[in-house]
C-alpha positions as CSV (number, residue, x, y, z in Angstrom):
1,M,115.1,178.0,111.8
2,T,114.4,179.1,107.8
3,K,115.2,182.7,107.2
4,K,112.2,184.5,106.0
5,T,112.7,185.7,102.2
6,S,111.6,189.4,101.0
7,K,110.7,187.6,97.4
8,K,107.8,184.7,96.9
9,I,109.3,181.7,95.0
10,G,107.2,179.4,92.9
11,L,108.0,176.0,91.6
12,C,106.4,174.8,88.2
13,L,106.8,171.0,87.3
14,S,105.5,170.6,83.5
15,G,104.1,167.3,82.5
16,G,106.3,164.4,80.7
17,G,105.2,160.9,81.8
18,A,108.0,158.8,82.9
19,R,110.3,161.6,82.6
20,G,109.1,162.8,85.8
21,A,112.2,161.6,87.9
22,Y,114.1,164.0,86.6
23,Q,112.3,166.6,88.4
24,I,112.8,165.0,91.9
25,G,116.8,165.0,91.0
26,A,116.4,168.5,90.1
27,V,114.5,169.3,93.2
28,K,116.9,167.6,95.3
29,A,119.6,170.0,93.9
30,L,117.6,173.0,94.6
31,E,117.4,171.6,98.1
32,E,121.3,171.4,98.3
33,L,121.4,174.7,96.6
34,G,119.6,176.2,99.5
35,I,116.7,177.3,97.5
36,Y,114.1,174.6,97.8
37,K,113.3,175.6,101.7
38,H,112.3,179.1,100.5
39,I,109.8,177.8,97.8
40,T,106.1,178.5,98.9
41,C,104.0,177.8,95.8
42,I,104.3,174.5,93.8
43,S,102.2,174.1,90.5
44,G,102.3,171.2,88.3
45,A,100.7,169.3,85.3
46,S,100.2,165.6,84.4
47,I,103.2,163.9,86.0
48,G,104.2,167.3,87.5
49,S,101.0,167.4,89.7
50,A,101.9,163.9,90.8
51,N,105.3,164.9,91.7
52,G,104.0,168.0,93.4
53,A,101.7,166.2,95.4
54,I,104.4,164.0,97.1
55,L,106.7,166.6,97.5
56,S,103.9,169.2,99.2
57,S,102.5,166.6,101.4
58,S,105.7,164.4,102.1
59,S,109.2,164.8,101.1
60,I,111.9,164.8,98.5
61,E,113.2,161.5,99.8
62,A,109.6,160.2,99.7
63,A,109.1,160.9,95.9
64,K,112.6,159.5,95.1
65,K,111.9,156.3,97.0
66,I,108.5,156.0,95.0
67,W,110.4,156.4,91.7
68,F,113.6,154.3,92.6
69,N,110.9,151.3,93.4
70,I,108.4,151.3,90.6
71,P,107.3,147.8,90.3
72,E,108.1,145.6,87.1
73,N,105.1,146.4,84.8
74,P,103.6,149.3,86.6
75,M,100.9,149.9,84.2
76,G,99.9,146.5,84.2
77,E,100.6,143.6,81.7
78,Q,101.7,144.8,78.5
79,K,99.2,144.0,75.3
80,S,99.7,144.5,71.9
81,L,98.6,148.1,70.6
82,L,96.3,146.5,67.9
83,S,94.9,143.9,70.9
84,N,94.2,146.8,73.1
85,I,92.5,148.9,70.5
86,K,90.3,146.0,69.2
87,E,89.4,145.4,73.0
88,K,88.5,148.7,73.8
89,K,86.4,149.0,70.4
90,L,88.5,151.8,69.3
91,D,87.0,153.9,72.4
92,L,90.4,154.7,73.6
93,L,89.6,158.2,74.6
94,N,86.9,157.3,77.0
95,Q,88.5,153.8,78.3
96,G,92.3,154.3,78.0
97,L,94.8,151.7,77.2
98,Y,95.5,151.4,80.9
99,S,94.0,151.8,84.4
100,M,94.9,154.6,86.7
101,Q,95.0,152.1,89.7
102,G,98.7,152.1,90.2
103,M,98.3,155.8,90.7
104,D,95.7,155.6,93.2
105,D,97.7,153.1,95.0
106,I,100.7,155.7,95.0
107,L,98.6,158.6,96.0
108,L,96.5,156.8,98.8
109,K,99.8,155.6,100.7
110,N,101.7,158.8,100.1
111,F,99.5,161.8,99.8
112,S,97.2,163.9,102.3
113,V,95.9,167.4,101.9
114,N,96.3,167.6,105.9
115,H,100.2,166.9,105.7
116,I,100.6,170.1,103.3
117,K,101.9,172.6,105.7
118,D,104.1,175.3,104.4
119,K,103.3,175.2,100.5
120,D,100.4,176.3,98.4
121,F,99.9,173.7,95.8
122,Y,98.1,174.1,92.4
123,I,97.7,171.6,89.3
124,S,96.0,171.9,85.8
125,I,93.5,169.9,84.5
126,S,91.7,169.9,81.0
127,E,88.2,169.9,80.7
128,S,86.5,168.1,77.8
129,G,83.0,168.4,78.2
130,D,80.2,166.5,79.6
131,E,80.1,163.0,80.8
132,S,77.5,161.8,78.5
133,K,79.3,163.2,75.3
134,G,81.7,161.3,73.0
135,V,84.8,162.0,71.5
136,S,83.6,165.1,69.7
137,E,83.7,166.8,73.0
138,I,87.4,166.7,73.3
139,I,87.5,168.0,69.7
140,R,85.2,171.0,70.8
141,A,87.0,171.4,73.6
142,S,90.3,172.0,71.7
143,V,88.9,174.3,69.1
144,D,87.4,176.6,72.1
145,H,90.9,176.4,73.7
146,Y,93.2,176.8,70.8
147,V,91.2,178.7,68.3
148,R,88.4,180.6,70.2
149,K,91.0,181.5,72.8
150,N,88.3,180.2,75.3
151,S,90.6,178.7,77.8
152,K,89.7,174.9,78.8
153,A,92.5,174.8,81.2
154,K,91.5,174.6,84.9
155,Y,93.8,175.4,87.8
156,L,92.8,173.7,91.4
157,H,94.1,174.9,94.4
158,I,94.8,171.5,96.1
159,N,95.0,172.7,99.6
160,K,91.2,173.5,99.8
161,M,90.0,170.1,98.9
162,D,89.5,167.2,101.1
163,D,91.8,163.9,100.1
164,K,89.1,162.1,98.1
165,L,88.3,165.2,95.6
166,A,92.3,166.0,95.8
167,I,93.5,162.5,94.7
168,K,90.6,162.5,91.8
169,A,91.9,165.9,90.4
170,I,95.5,164.8,90.5
171,K,94.7,161.8,88.7
172,A,92.8,163.9,86.1
173,S,95.8,166.1,85.7
174,C,97.8,162.8,84.7
175,S,95.3,161.1,82.4
176,M,96.9,161.2,79.2
177,P,94.1,160.8,76.7
178,G,94.2,157.3,74.9
179,V,96.7,156.1,77.5
180,F,94.3,156.6,80.5
181,P,90.6,157.3,80.8
182,P,89.3,160.7,81.9
183,V,88.2,161.5,85.4
184,I,84.9,162.8,85.9
185,I,84.2,165.6,88.3
186,D,80.9,167.0,88.8
187,G,79.4,165.5,85.7
188,K,82.3,166.7,83.5
189,K,85.1,164.7,81.9
190,Y,88.7,166.1,82.4
191,Y,91.9,165.0,81.0
192,D,95.9,165.4,81.4
193,G,96.5,168.9,82.5
194,G,99.2,169.0,80.0
195,V,96.7,168.9,77.0
196,F,95.6,172.8,77.5
197,D,98.4,173.9,79.9
198,N,101.4,171.9,80.3
199,T,103.5,174.6,82.2
200,P,101.0,175.9,84.7
201,I,102.7,179.1,85.6
202,Q,99.6,181.2,85.7
203,P,98.5,180.0,89.3
204,L,102.0,181.0,90.6
205,I,101.6,184.6,88.9
206,D,98.3,184.9,90.6
207,Q,99.9,183.9,94.2
208,G,102.2,187.0,93.7
209,C,105.3,185.0,93.4
210,T,108.3,187.5,92.4
211,T,110.6,184.3,91.3
212,I,109.5,181.4,89.3
213,I,111.3,178.0,88.7
214,L,110.0,175.9,86.0
215,I,111.6,172.3,85.7
216,N,110.5,171.3,82.3
217,I,110.4,168.0,81.0
218,A,107.9,168.2,78.0
219,F,109.1,167.5,74.3
220,F,108.2,171.0,73.1
221,G,109.6,174.5,74.2
222,T,107.4,177.0,76.5
223,K,107.5,179.9,74.0
224,N,103.7,180.6,74.3
225,T,103.8,180.1,78.1
226,T,106.7,182.3,79.0
227,K,105.7,185.2,76.9
228,N,102.9,186.0,79.4
229,I,105.4,186.4,82.6
230,P,105.1,189.7,83.7
231,E,108.7,191.4,83.2
232,N,109.3,192.0,87.0
233,I,109.1,188.4,87.7
234,E,112.4,186.5,87.8
235,F,112.0,183.3,85.6
236,Y,114.6,180.0,85.5
237,E,113.9,177.3,83.4
238,I,115.6,174.0,84.1
239,K,116.2,172.1,80.8
240,N,117.4,168.7,80.2
241,S,120.9,168.5,78.6
242,R,120.1,165.3,76.7
243,K,117.2,163.1,75.6
244,L,114.9,161.9,78.5
245,G,113.4,158.9,76.5
246,G,110.1,157.7,76.4
247,V,107.1,159.2,78.5
248,L,105.9,155.6,79.2
249,D,109.0,154.0,80.0
250,F,108.3,153.8,83.8
251,T,111.3,151.6,85.1
252,S,113.2,152.0,87.9
253,S,116.6,151.8,85.9
254,H,115.1,154.6,83.6
255,A,114.0,156.9,86.7
256,K,117.6,156.3,88.5
257,E,119.2,157.6,85.3
258,L,116.8,160.7,85.0
259,Y,116.9,161.5,88.7
260,E,120.9,161.9,88.2
261,L,120.5,163.7,85.2
262,G,117.9,166.2,86.9
263,F,120.4,167.0,89.9
264,H,123.6,167.4,87.7
265,D,121.8,169.8,84.9
266,T,120.4,172.0,87.9
267,L,123.6,172.2,89.4
268,V,124.9,173.1,86.5
269,Y,122.3,175.7,85.5
270,F,123.0,177.5,88.7
271,K,126.3,177.2,89.2
272,D,127.4,180.8,87.3
273,K,124.0,182.2,88.2
274,K,123.9,184.7,91.1
275,I,121.4,183.3,93.5
276,D,119.7,186.2,95.2
277,F,116.2,184.9,95.8
278,F,116.5,185.6,99.3
């Protein structure tokens, strides 16, 4: 029986594409350290939302198995970039270079809201405007978000959805502009949660987490995100000790390498830290 902790621990999984296997290795290390079983909230952006979906409704081993068994050409047959652009008639933001069928298949086989038992699960998605509008909408949304400070980042509580909507939302969170097509929800276009909030810590704060662990696999830092964390919240950021490679390198060999690195980095990170979460 798991001992109840007086603290509320949240886990945030950033976006980072094919680097996501690093997060699963890191979570495995958190399990070995006795931390993971005390986590009650998970939030994710982009690939972090896909990882969070499997972790919250299934298991670490299931997530590891998915990453380790990525099929050859998981994003479909490769074409030259110019060929793809020509075929899509330069409408990459609306059509993307690749479909999301692979993500669909993984979620349908491995995820169900009904299987989320002991964790609240949140994701971030990025609103870009009405379904009928063109590329100008994402530009307008970016101006609203970054210049006018009218946030276009939306946070969704997956536990409160049915499977169909939840899978649609998770796909939206993973939809990198130009790489994958946007996902339409209630007449609005949504893209990768990482566009407007790649480290969705806010839902964890709103849920009353007293400790937040961020596994950050993004190219950039978290200064703008972490500056808003209240001083009374313990914050830990696990970062890669060396380069993680490309965000579109979805191969099993790359995944296995990153999994081991995430596992190692997390053990090293907490080695000299006093773990008094519980």
